[in-house]
C-alpha positions in Angstrom: -0.8 16.7 21.6 2.0 15.0 19.6 1.4 11.4 18.8 4.1 8.9 18.2 3.3 6.3 15.6 6.7 4.6 15.9 7.8 5.8 12.5 5.7 3.3 10.7 3.7 5.6 8.4 6.1 4.9 5.6 5.6 1.2 6.0 1.8 1.5 6.0 1.9 3.7 3.0 4.2 1.4 1.1 2.4 -1.8 2.0 -1.2 -0.7 2.6 -2.6 2.4 0.8 -2.4 1.7 -2.9 -4.4 4.4 -4.4 -2.7 7.3 -2.6 0.4 6.8 -4.8 -1.6 7.4 -7.9 -2.2 10.9 -6.6 1.2 12.0 -5.6 3.6 10.0 -7.8 5.4 11.9 -10.5 4.7 10.7 -14.1 7.0 7.8 -15.1 8.3 6.6 -18.4 8.8 3.1 -17.0 6.2 0.4 -17.3 6.0 -3.2 -16.5 6.5 -3.9 -20.2 10.0 -2.5 -19.9 11.1 -5.1 -17.3 14.0 -7.2 -18.2 13.7 -11.0 -18.1 16.4 -11.7 -15.4 16.1 -10.4 -11.9 19.2 -8.9 -10.3 18.1 -9.9 -6.8 16.8 -13.0 -5.1 13.0 -12.5 -4.8 11.0 -14.7 -2.5 8.1 -12.6 -1.2 5.2 -13.9 1.0 2.7 -16.1 -0.9 -0.1 -18.3 0.3 -2.5 -20.9 -1.1 -6.1 -20.6 0.0 -8.4 -23.7 -0.1 -12.2 -23.4 0.5 -14.7 -26.2 -0.2 -12.8 -27.6 -3.1 -11.8 -24.2 -4.6 -8.1 -23.2 -4.8 -7.1 -19.6 -4.6 -3.9 -17.6 -3.8 -2.9 -14.5 -1.8 0.2 -12.4 -2.6 1.5 -9.6 -0.5 2.0 -6.5 -2.5 4.3 -3.6 -2.3 2.8 -0.5 -4.0 6.0 0.8 -5.5 8.6 -1.2 -7.3 11.9 -1.4 -9.1 13.0 -3.5 -12.1 15.0 -5.8 -9.8 11.8 -7.2 -8.5 10.9 -8.9 -11.8 10.3 -11.5 -13.0 8.5 -12.8 -9.9 9.1 -16.3 -8.7 7.8 -19.1 -10.9 5.5 -20.6 -8.3 3.8 -17.2 -7.8 3.3 -16.8 -11.5 2.0 -20.4 -11.8 -0.6 -19.5 -9.2 -1.6 -16.5 -11.1 -2.0 -18.5 -14.4 -4.1 -21.1 -12.6 -6.5 -18.4 -11.3 -9.6 -17.2 -13.1 -10.0 -13.9 -11.3 -7.7 -11.2 -10.0 -8.8 -9.3 -6.9 -7.0 -6.1 -5.9 -7.5 -3.2 -3.6 -8.3 -0.7 -6.4 -8.1 -1.2 -10.2 -6.6 2.1 -11.2 -7.1 1.2 -14.9 -10.8 1.9 -14.3 -10.2 5.4 -13.0 -9.9 8.4 -15.4 -7.3 11.1 -14.7 -10.1 13.7 -14.4 -11.8 11.6 -11.7 -8.5 11.2 -9.8 -8.1 15.0 -9.9 -11.6 15.5 -8.6 -11.1 13.0 -5.8 -7.9 14.8 -4.8 -9.7 18.1 -4.6 -12.5 16.6 -2.6 -10.4 14.8 0.0 -7.0 16.4 0.0 -7.5 20.1 -0.4 -9.2 22.6 1.9 -9.7 25.9 0.2 -10.9 27.5 3.4 -8.2 26.3 5.7 -4.4 26.7 5.0 -2.0 24.0 5.8 -0.4 26.1 8.5 -3.6 26.0 10.6 -3.3 22.3 10.9 0.3 22.5 12.3 1.8 23.4 15.6 4.5 26.2 15.6 7.1 23.5 16.0 5.9 21.5 13.0 5.6 24.6 10.9 9.2 25.4 11.6 10.3 21.9 10.8 8.3 22.0 7.6 9.8 25.3 6.4 13.3 24.0 7.1 12.5 20.7 5.3 11.3 22.6 2.2 14.3 24.8 2.1 16.7 21.8 2.5 15.0 19.6 -0.1 13.9 22.3 -2.6 10.4 20.8 -2.6 7.9 23.4 -4.1 6.0 23.7 -0.8 4.3 26.9 -1.9 2.1 24.6 -4.0 0.8 22.8 -1.0 -0.5 25.8 1.0 -4.1 24.4 0.9 -3.2 20.7 1.1 -4.3 18.8 4.1 -1.4 17.3 6.0 -2.0 13.7 4.9 -1.7 14.7 1.2 1.5 16.7 1.8 2.8 13.6 3.7 2.0 11.3 0.8 3.6 13.7 -1.6 6.8 13.8 0.4 6.9 10.1 0.8 6.3 9.5 -2.9 9.2 11.8 -3.7 11.5 10.1 -1.2 10.6 6.6 -2.6 11.3 7.8 -6.1 14.7 9.2 -5.0 15.4 5.8 -3.6 14.8 4.3 -7.1 11.2 3.1 -6.6 8.5 3.7 -9.1 4.7 3.5 -8.7 4.4 2.1 -12.3 6.5 -0.9 -11.2 4.3 -1.7 -8.1 3.1 -5.3 -7.7 -0.6 -4.2 -8.1 0.1 -2.5 -11.4 2.0 -5.5 -12.6 -0.7 -8.0 -12.1 -3.4 -5.6 -13.4 -1.4 -5.3 -16.6 -1.0 -9.1 -16.8 -4.7 -9.8 -16.2 -6.1 -7.1 -18.5 -8.2 -8.6 -21.3 -7.5 -12.1 -20.0 -9.4 -12.5 -16.7 -11.8 -10.4 -14.6 -10.2 -7.8 -12.3 -12.2 -7.2 -9.1 -11.7 -4.1 -6.9 -12.2 -4.9 -3.2 -12.3 -1.2 -2.4 -12.9 2.1 -4.2 -10.5 5.0 -4.5 -13.1 7.1 -2.7 -12.9 4.8 0.3 -9.1 4.8 0.5 -8.9 8.6 0.2 -11.7 9.1 2.6 -10.1 7.1 5.4 -6.9 9.2 5.1 -8.8 12.5 4.9 -10.9 11.7 7.9 -8.0 11.1 10.3 -7.8 13.5 13.2 -5.8 16.7 13.0 -3.2 15.3 15.4 -2.6 12.1 13.4 -2.4 14.0 10.1 0.2 16.3 11.6 2.2 13.3 12.9 2.1 11.7 9.5 3.6 14.8 8.0 6.4 14.8 10.6 7.1 11.2 10.0 7.4 11.7 6.2 9.9 14.5 6.8 12.0 12.3 9.1 12.0 9.0 7.1 15.5 8.1 5.9 16.3 6.3 2.7 18.0 3.5 4.7 14.7 2.6 6.4 13.0 2.5 3.0 15.6 0.1 1.8 15.1 -2.0 4.9 11.4 -2.3 4.3 12.0 -3.3 0.7 14.6 -5.9 1.6 12.2 -7.5 4.1 9.6 -7.8 1.3 12.2 -9.3 -1.1 13.1 -11.9 1.5 9.6 -12.7 2.6 10.7 -11.9 6.2 7.3 -12.1 7.9 8.6 -11.5 11.5 10.5 -8.4 10.5 7.6 -7.0 8.5 5.4 -7.4 11.5 8.0 -5.7 13.7 8.0 -2.7 11.4 4.5 -1.8 12.2 3.5 -4.1 15.1 3.5 -1.4 17.8 1.1 0.9 16.1 -1.9 -0.5 17.8 -0.6 -0.2 21.4 -2.0 3.1 22.6 -5.1 5.2 22.5 -5.3 7.2 19.3 -2.7 5.1 17.7 -5.2 2.2 18.0 -7.8 4.3 16.2 -5.3 4.9 13.4 -4.5 1.2 13.2 -8.1 0.2 13.1 -9.0 2.7 10.5 -6.1 2.0 8.1 -6.0 -1.8 8.6 -8.6 -3.6 10.6 -11.8 -2.3 9.2 -10.5 -2.6 5.7 -9.4 -6.1 6.3 -12.9 -7.1 7.5 -14.6 -5.4 4.5 -12.2 -6.9 1.9 -12.5 -10.4 3.4 -16.3 -10.2 3.2 -16.1 -9.4 -0.5 -13.4 -12.1 -1.1 -15.6 -14.7 0.6 -18.4 -13.9 -1.9 -16.0 -14.8 -4.7 -14.8 -18.0 -3.0 -18.3 -19.2 -2.3 -19.1 -18.6 -6.0 -16.2 -21.0 -6.8 -13.9 -18.3 -8.2 -10.3 -19.3 -8.3 -9.1 -15.9 -7.0 -5.5 -14.5 -7.2 -5.6 -11.9 -4.3 -3.1 -9.0 -4.5 -3.3 -6.6 -1.5 -0.7 -4.7 0.4 1.5 -7.0 2.6 0.4 -5.1 5.7 -3.1 -6.7 5.2 -1.7 -10.2 5.3 0.6 -10.2 8.3 0.4 -9.1 11.9 -2.7 -8.7 14.2 -6.2 -8.9 12.7 -4.8 -9.7 9.2 -6.9 -10.9 6.3 -5.6 -14.5 6.4 -6.6 -14.9 10.1 -10.1 -13.6 9.2 -10.2 -16.1 6.3 -9.3 -19.0 8.6 -12.3 -18.0 10.8 -14.5 -18.4 7.7 -13.2 -22.0 7.1 -10.5 -21.2 4.6 -7.4 -23.3 4.8 -4.3 -21.1 4.5 -1.0 -22.5 3.5 2.2 -20.5 3.0 3.9 -21.4 -0.3 7.6 -21.1 -0.8 9.6 -21.6 -4.0 10.5 -25.3 -4.6 14.1 -26.1 -3.4 16.6 -26.9 -6.0 
């Protein structure tokens, strides 16, 4: 059975699953320390202030890949970061050794007993062969990969071809800024993020692979421009239909909703301990149905969207 996830896999990967890029992204010579001081684009991404029982915190919607034009970030965002005493992210990759990343990849993304072809319909196998021939991707290396990992690899290559770099992602930027200056709290583990992808059904994993092969550079640019502009309604539109039907709802709940609940539980522990948290999570966790901000409101947190001062 072929599932239709409304071509939103690229959005969820870019705005939701941070750790997966560390597995598939090619090594880069660019780091946040190479960023020039003057942005080439107007950047006004989504940013919120959180108030809970006298404690002020902030939430910033991340994009897990970046480009130099994104920096420096708006002054009011950086002021919030400087005023905080704790950084909370999905996963702090600085704590993970390369050998551990490799072990996690082998455990969750490779099946030595089951070839990739056995996951795919004859139609998808044909499409995959044609895609590999057209792009020159070394697909022979992926013969034992699970479809989700092939999909992440393809999307990472596509993002890089569009000029985006995992080393310039928002999460990486703030982790570098906080290192040695304030505690960095991981709200999830790499094991959890990879596990939820690896445990998706065969049908959904196959559909993710199909979507990754059909995603065009123009749609990637569209997603990034929406982030630049802080266009919440358009960002919601990009993935809003994913929870409409049957198994699509399962996918939505596994990738977003359950994680939102778990991360809010951990965040509330910090807020109740009077920690002035600067929260950086994928933007997909902060907009749309069942988002983290709505869950925080239910816990008594006042949520206020913050925009750059006019003039």
